[in-house]
N, C-alpha and C positions, 0 to 999 in steps of 0.2 A: 193890470192882470199879468200873470206870469204862467208860462207853460210848465207843466209837470205831468209826466206820463206814468210815474211810479212813485209810490210813497217812500221808497228807499232813497229817492232823490228830493224829498220834500224840503229838507233843510236848505239845500241849495236854491230851490225855487222860492222858498220863504225869504231868503236874503234878497233875491231879485225883486220880489214883491215889495219889500221894505223900501228899496230904492225907488221903484216906479210909483208907488202909491203915497210917497211922502210919509211913511210910517215913522221915520226918525223924528219928525216933528211931533207926532202923536206921543211917542215914547217920552219926550221931554216933559209932557204934561202930567205923567202918572207917578212920578217919583214921590214916595211916601203916601200915596193915595190908595183907597180901597177900590180894587178893580175886580169885578165879577166877569168871569169868562163863561159864556153860556153856549154850550154845544147843543146839537140836536141829539137827544138821548131818548128817542121815541119809546123804546122798550129794550128787553134783553136780547139783542141781536148781535151776533159776531160781526166784527168790522168788515169781513169779506162780503156780507150781505148787501152792502151799499145802501143801508137804511139810516145809519147814524153817522155823526161826524167821526171821521177816522181819528184814532187816538194819536197818531203822529202829528196831526195838525194841532191837537190840544197840547201835546208836549212842546212843540215849537213855539206856540203862543205863550205858554207859561214861562218857558226859558227866556224869551224875549222880554216879557213884562217884568219878570223878577230881576233881570239884568239891568232894567231901567229903574229899579228901586221901588216897584209897585208891591203892595200887599195883596196878593192874588187869592181869590176864591174861585173854584170851578164848581158849577152846579146847574141842574136843570130839573124840571118836573116831567115825568113820563106822560105819555099820551092819555092814559086813564089809570087812576090809582093814586097811590100816595107813598108814604115813607118807605115801606119795605120793598116796593117795586123799584124805587129809585136806587136803593142799595144794590139790588141784584143787577139792574141794568148797568150801573156804573162798573160793576165787576166784569160782566160778560162782554160789554162793548170795549173794554180795555181803557175806558176813560178814567177810571179811578187810579189805575197804575200810572197812566200818562200824566196825571195831575200832580204827581210827585209830592204827595202829602197835602195838597191844597184843596182836594175834593171835600165838599160839605153837602150833606143831605138837606137841601133847602126846603124840603117839604115839611120840616118840623116846626119852623118858626115863621108864622104866617100872619097876615093882616087883612081884614076886610076893608075895602075902600070903595068909594063911590065912583061911578063912571058916567060920563056924558054919552048916553047911547039911547037909541030908539028901542032897543031890545031888552035891556036889563039895567038895573040901577046900581047894583053892587056886585063885586067879585072878590074872591080870595086870592091874594098875591103873596108870593114869598118875600119876606122882608129883605132878604139879601139883594133882591133886584132893586127895591126902593131905596135902600140905604147905601148902595154902591156910589162912589164918586164917579166912576166910569164903568160902562158896560161894553164888553167886547163880545160881539155876537158871532157865533161860528156855525152857521147853517150848512146843511147838505144840499147839493143841487139835485132836486128830485121833482118828479111830477106829483100831482095830487088830484084825485078824482073830483073834488069839489072846488078847489081854488086854482086849478090848472097847474100851478107850480108851488113848491115849498122852498122858499128862499129866506131872505132876511126878515121881512115883515111877518111871515107866517111863523118863523122860528120863535119870535117873541111871544107868541101865544103860550109858549111854555112857561111864562112867568106865572100863569094861573096854576093853582094847586087844588088837590082834592077833586070834588065833583064840579068845580067851576067850569071846566071845559065842556062837560056834558050839558050843563045849563045853557051855555052859550050856543052850542049846536042845536039844542032843543028850541031855543028862542029865535034863532036866525036860521031857518031851515033851507031857504033857497040859496043858490050860488051868489046872486047879487047881495042878498041880505048878509050872508056869511062873510063875504068880502068886506062889507061895511063894518061888520062887527070886529073883524080882524084889525082894521085900522083904529077902531075905538080902543081896543086893547093896546095896540102898538103905541098909541099916543100917551098911555099912562107912563111909559118910560122908554122913549126911543133910545136905541143903543148909540154909543158914541163912535163905534167902529164896527163894521161888518166885514168878516173875512169868510168867503164862501168856499167850501170844500167841493171843488168840481173836478178833482183828479179822477175819481170814479163816482158816478152818480146813478140815477135811476130814471128810466123812461117808461112810457106806457102807463099802466094803471097803478101809480104810486098812491100813497107814500111807502107802502111796505110790500106790495104784491106785484110790483112792476118788474122790469127787466134791468139787471145791472148793466151799466153802460160806461165804458171808458170814455172820458171827455177830455181830460188832459190839461185842466186849467185851475189856477187859484185866482180868485177875484177879491178885491178889497176896495173899500171906500168909506168915507165918514157919513155920507148920505145914503141910508139904506134903500129908500125907494129908487134912487138913481142906479145903485148897484143892481137891484132886482130888475129894473127896466132894461138895462143893457143886456143882462143874461136872457131875459124873456125874448128880446129881439133876436139874439143869437140862436135861441132855441126854436125860432120860427113863428113866434106869436107876438102880434103887436101889443105893447104894454097896455094900451087902452082897452084891450079885450080881456085883460086880467082884472077882475072886479076890484080887488084890493089895491092894485096899482092905479087904477082909474080914480078911485076914491081918494087915495093919498095925494094924487096930483091935483084934484079938485080942491083939496084942503090946503094946498100950498106946502105940503110936506116933501114933495119931490118935484122934479122937472116936468113941465107941461110938454116939453119937446126934448127928445134925447140928443138933438143936435146941440143943445146947450151943455151937454156933459163932455168933459175932457177925458178921453180914454188914453191911458198910457199903456202901450203894449199892443200887439197885433190882435185885433178882435175879429176872428174868423167865425162865420156861422157854424153851428154844430150840424154836420150833414145828416139829413134824414132823421132828425130827432123826433121820436114818437110821443105825441101828447096823449092824454087819457082817452080811451075809446068810449068812455061813459059820458062824455060831454054832451052829446045830443039828447041824452036822457036824464039830465041833471035833476029836473023837477021830480021825476019818478024815483031816481036813485036817492035823492036827499030825503024824500018822504019815507022810503023803506028803511034807510039807515037810522033816521030819527025814531021811527016806530019800533024797530027791532033791536036797536043798540042803545041809543042815548036815553030814551025814556025808560026802558027797563033798568038801565044802569042807575038812573036817579031813584028808582024805586027799591034798589038794594038796601038792606038794613043791617046794622050791627046790633046784635041782641046778646044780652048778658045771660050766661048760664050760672045762676046763683050758687049752685052746689059746688062750683069750682072756684068761686071768688073768695080770696083770703081777706078782703077788706083793707088792702094796703093803700088804697087811694092813689096809686101811681097813675092810673089812667085819668082820674079826675084832675089831678094836679098838672098833667101834661097835655090836656086836650087843647089844641091850638084854637079851636072855635068856641071854647067855653060852652060846649053843648051838653055838659053833664051837671047833675045835681046829686046830692047825697040824701038818701031816704032809707030809714030803717036799716042802716048798716050796709047798704049796697049803692053803687053808682047807678043812676038812671039817665038814659040817653034821651035827649030831645031830638027826635028824628028830623024836625024841621031845621034845626041849627046844624046838624051833623053834615060835614063836608066830605065824608068818605075818604079821609086821609089815612085811615087805618093805624094811626099812632097808638090808639088804645090796644088794638089787637097785637101790634108788634111789641109793645112794651110789657104786656101782661105776662108775668112769669108762670101763671097757672093755666093759660089758654082759656080764660073764662069768656072772652068775647067771640061770638060766632057770627060770621058774615053770611047773610042769606040773600039769594038772588043771583042775577047775571054776573055781578062782579066777583062772586065767589068762584064761578067757573073760569072767568078770565084770569084771576090771580093764580089759579092752579096751573094755568098754561104759561104764566109769566108775562102776560100782556101788560 
């Protein structure tokens, strides 16, 4: 870990972090390799909101990897939505510009894969995550009303695209179940390196409505559960009280005891760090969130307005989920296969696809 109180000094802190965390050794591995840099790009928030990975950390990471000879791609999937929302979020957060030409909208090229999970059998994942030789994970240090903290493990939830996140939330409704589901997803492609943006983070009722908090650290490590566990302890919560960290330790993905973790740098507790106040009511909160957010989101539908359709077949040919067929001169959507990635709506030059339901209102607000 390295101290950093101002993003204007992030370059200097990043150099210190490279020395302490042994990142020079990691850099030697990536020459000529495909490296995906995955920030937290929850939605279209300005960097000052403390919700998304700061663009200066993205910039420093891209510079470092390219200097090591890596073929870098930067990309993430927003909290809810698809192709068009990713584009807007990348621009507003500053991540697109900071990526220096390496940003790719990874919501367009997707693959359905099977998962070993009690809650679901298949999910839709961005191919860029699966095909990368190395994944560098850049989470934001934040609280989360359902998972206590949003750090490295939770950030890899963003490998899911379209409506897959909503399906996971709907299937794993309680905090313990959701924690287990997060680890199920994490195990699909654990990152090779996690660098946590803790210069400015969020406390209270995160991940987007908490209080911005100056924390003053960068954290890095190759074992993500270990990095998350150290931060959890500094934030005042035992790692075994964080459901996804407990499950990760039980599965041998991270340390059973943080005394086994070598910490380079002065690890001071974060004074009076405020955890989510909703924790005592998680059962009730998760029920209402599922009933009034994720279930309605899954019922949202894309409907064709035939009078606007030119018959170009652009939507049919570019549907990542192959959810369309061609009948009597028009594309027909299979609503069961549709993953709500919105590629059809974004690509249609005639505006023939109409989104109906909760996601329509959310997209208008840039969620």
